[in-house]
N, C-alpha and C positions, 0 to 999 in steps of 0.2 A: 937575722936580717930584719932591719927596721922597716916600718911601713914606708912606701915610696913617698917622696915629697912632691912628685909631679902627678897631675891628674891625667895620665895617658895609659893606654891599655897594656902596653908591653911590660912596664915595670910592675904593674899590679898582677898580671898573669904570672910573672916570675916570682913575685912575692908569695902567691898562693901555692905555687909548685914547690917552694921551699918547705911548706908546712904540710902539704897533703900529697897523696900519690897523684900521678899524672892524670889518670882517668877522672878522679874526683875534682881535681883542679880545673880540668877542661870543662866538665859538666857544669860546675858552679859558676865559672867565669862566663861561659856561654849564656847561662840564664841571667846572671846579674847584669851583663852588658848588652843582652839581646843581640848576640852575634853568633855566627857559625865559627867552627874551628879555624877555617881558612883565614878569617879576619883576625883571630887571636894571634896567629903566627906571622901574618903579613902586615897587619895594621898596627904595629907596635906604637906608632905616634898618634893614633887616633885618640881624641879627647874623650874622657868619661866624666860625668858630672858627679857631684857629691852624693846625690840620692842613690846613684848606682853603686858608688863605693860603700855607702852605708849598708845597702842590701848585701853586698859581698862580705862585709865585715860580719854581718849577722849569720850568713851562710858558714863562714869559717868558724865562728864560735860554736855553732850547732854541730858541725861535723867534728870539731875537736872534742866535743863531749860524747861522740860516738853515734849521734843520730844518723841513720842511713840517708844517703843522698836522695833516694827515691822519696822519702818522707819530706825532706827539705824542699824538694822541687815539686812534689805532688804528682809526679808522673813516672812511669817506667815503660820502656819499650818491650814489646812482646810480639813476635810473629809479624813484623813490619808495621805494627800499629803502636800508638802511644795510648796507654791506659792511665786514667786517674787512679791514684792510690792514696790511702790514708792510714793512720795508725790503727784503724779498725780492721785492716786487711793484711794478709801476707804480701810481701813484695814478690812479684812474679820473677821466676828464675829460668834461665835458659834450659835447664834439664826438663822442665815441665813441657817444653815444646816436643819432647820425645813422645808424650802422651797424645798430642795432636797428630804427629806423624804416624803413630801406631793405628789409630782408629779411623783416620780420614779416608783411607782407601775403601773402607767397608760402608761408607755412608753415601746417601744421595738425597735429593730434594724431597723424597717421600719418607725418609727415616725419622723416627721419633727418638729423641735423645734426652736422657736425664743427666744433668750435671749436679752431683751431690756435693754440697759444701763449696759453693761457687767462688766465695771470696770476692775479689774485684771483678770477676767474670771472664777472665782470659780464656778459659777452656770453652765454656758454652758459647761465648760471642765469636770466638775464632771459628769454631766448628760450624756455627750457623752461617757465618759469612762465607766460609770457604766451600761449603757443601750444599747450602740451601736447606739443611735439615731443620725440622721443627724441634726446638730445644726448650726444655723446661729447666731453669736454673734455680737452685734452692740453697738456702743457708738458714741456720738457726738464729742468726743475729740480724735484727732489723737495721742496725747501723751499717753492717756489711752489705745488705741488700740495697741500701740507698746508694752505696758506691757503685755496685754492679748496675743499678738502674741508670745512674748518671753516665756510665760508660756506654750502655746500650743507646742512650739518647745521643750522646756526643758522636758515636760512630754510626748512628742511623742503622742499627741492626735489630731486626724484629725477633724478639724472644719473649718467653713468658718467665715471670719470676714469682716465687712463692716461698713464704717462710715455712721451714720444716726442719725438725730435728731428725736428720737423715731421712728415713722412710715414713716417719710418723704421719705426715700430711699428704702422702703421695697416693694417688689412685691410678688404676689402669696399668697398662704394660707398655714396654718400650723395646725398640730394636737395639739400643745401646745405652749402657750406663757408664759414665766416666766419673772419676773422683780422684782428687789429690787431698786425701784426708790427713789429719794430724798423725805423724808417724815417728816423731822424735821421742825417745825414751825419757821419762820424767827426770831421771838423774844424769842424763847425758851432759857432759861438761860443756858441749856447744851451746846449751841453753843459756849459759852465763857469759857468752862471748859474742862480740861483733853485733851484726844486725839483729840477731835473735833476741837480744836483750830488749829491743824496742818493739818487736812484733807481738801480736796478741797471743798470749799463752794458749788460749783455747784452740787456736788454729795450728799449734805446733805439738802440744803435749799429747802423746798417744798412750800414756800410762806407763807402768813399770817396764814393760818390754817394747813399748811403742806400737803395739798391735791392737789396742782396744778398739779404735775406730775401724781399722781394717777388718777385724772380726765381724763387726756389725755390717759394714758395707758389703762384704763378700757373702757372709752367711745369709743375709736377707734378700740378696739380689734376685735369686731365682723366682721369687714371688712377683717380681716386677718386670720380668723379661719374657718376650715371646720365645717359643722354641726356636732355636737357632740364633737367639739374641746374644750380644757380646757384652762382657764386662771388662773394663780396663781401669787399672788403678796405678797410681804412682806410689812408690815405697822407698825405704832406705836401702842403701847399697848392700847392707848386711842382712836384709830381711827376705831375700828372694826365696830361699828354701821354705821359710815359714809361710809366706804368702802363697807359694805353689801348693802347699799342703791345705791351706784354707780353700783354695779353688777346687781342689780335688774333693774335699769333704762336702762342698756345696753342690757337687754334681756337674762341674764344668769339664769340658773336654777340649782337646786341641790347645792346651795351655802353653803359652809361649812367654819367654822372658826377653825383654828388649833392653839394650844398653844405651846409655846416653852418649853424648859426644866426648865425654871424658872416659868412656869405656866402663862406666860403673853400671851394675844392674839397677834399672830404674823403673821399669814398667812391666807389669804382668797382665796378660789378657787371655781370655778363654771364651768358649762358646757353650751355651746351654743347650743340651740335647734331651 
């Protein structure tokens, strides 16, 4: 299908849908034309100007080369909010909302929460906003922390941020520690496919078996939790047994496994006694 010869929305939307899947076409056209989906399907005769068309052409080129839509647009939705993202951070995924759902019932406005490896900040910012908890968000990357700080400012959520390589710069104790650490095995074929090709390797690669970061996060957690405190981590669907063993070795009790909406084992949490 050749480029449309008319500068109206309908033909251009159809043109993009011929090249990309429907979800990508919708998101990119909405952004390029500054409209909602209802206008895309009902306003087929609405005029678009050349600058909008050129933006759309750029979007199409970038997506055709595999760049994730979230990086092209600079945002991704998570838990009813829009978060700024960049190539310095992982793209938030729906399965990570399982971690929010798991720990939220145990938190209140007096809770002290540590978010290890915060990335763009979706975990810490969501928990702070939804529960009123006092959240410390950490990451080893200064560039990543700038993204998280921008999201905190944009969403007007009060949190603390600190540069730390896991627990290295952490002092004190917490009621809850949450983390979505790197857990993809270094040689996993998915590392060479799709969005993962564009995401920061340091936020994905968990070593030969994918458990390097999880060993550290779980193994050191007791030194930073109150008695009765809770640790909750996201992990791969095939790592549940190994992560359960890590929790047991670290002295956690009441260990539970939670499945995501796709019914994959996704989150393990336990209590320090």
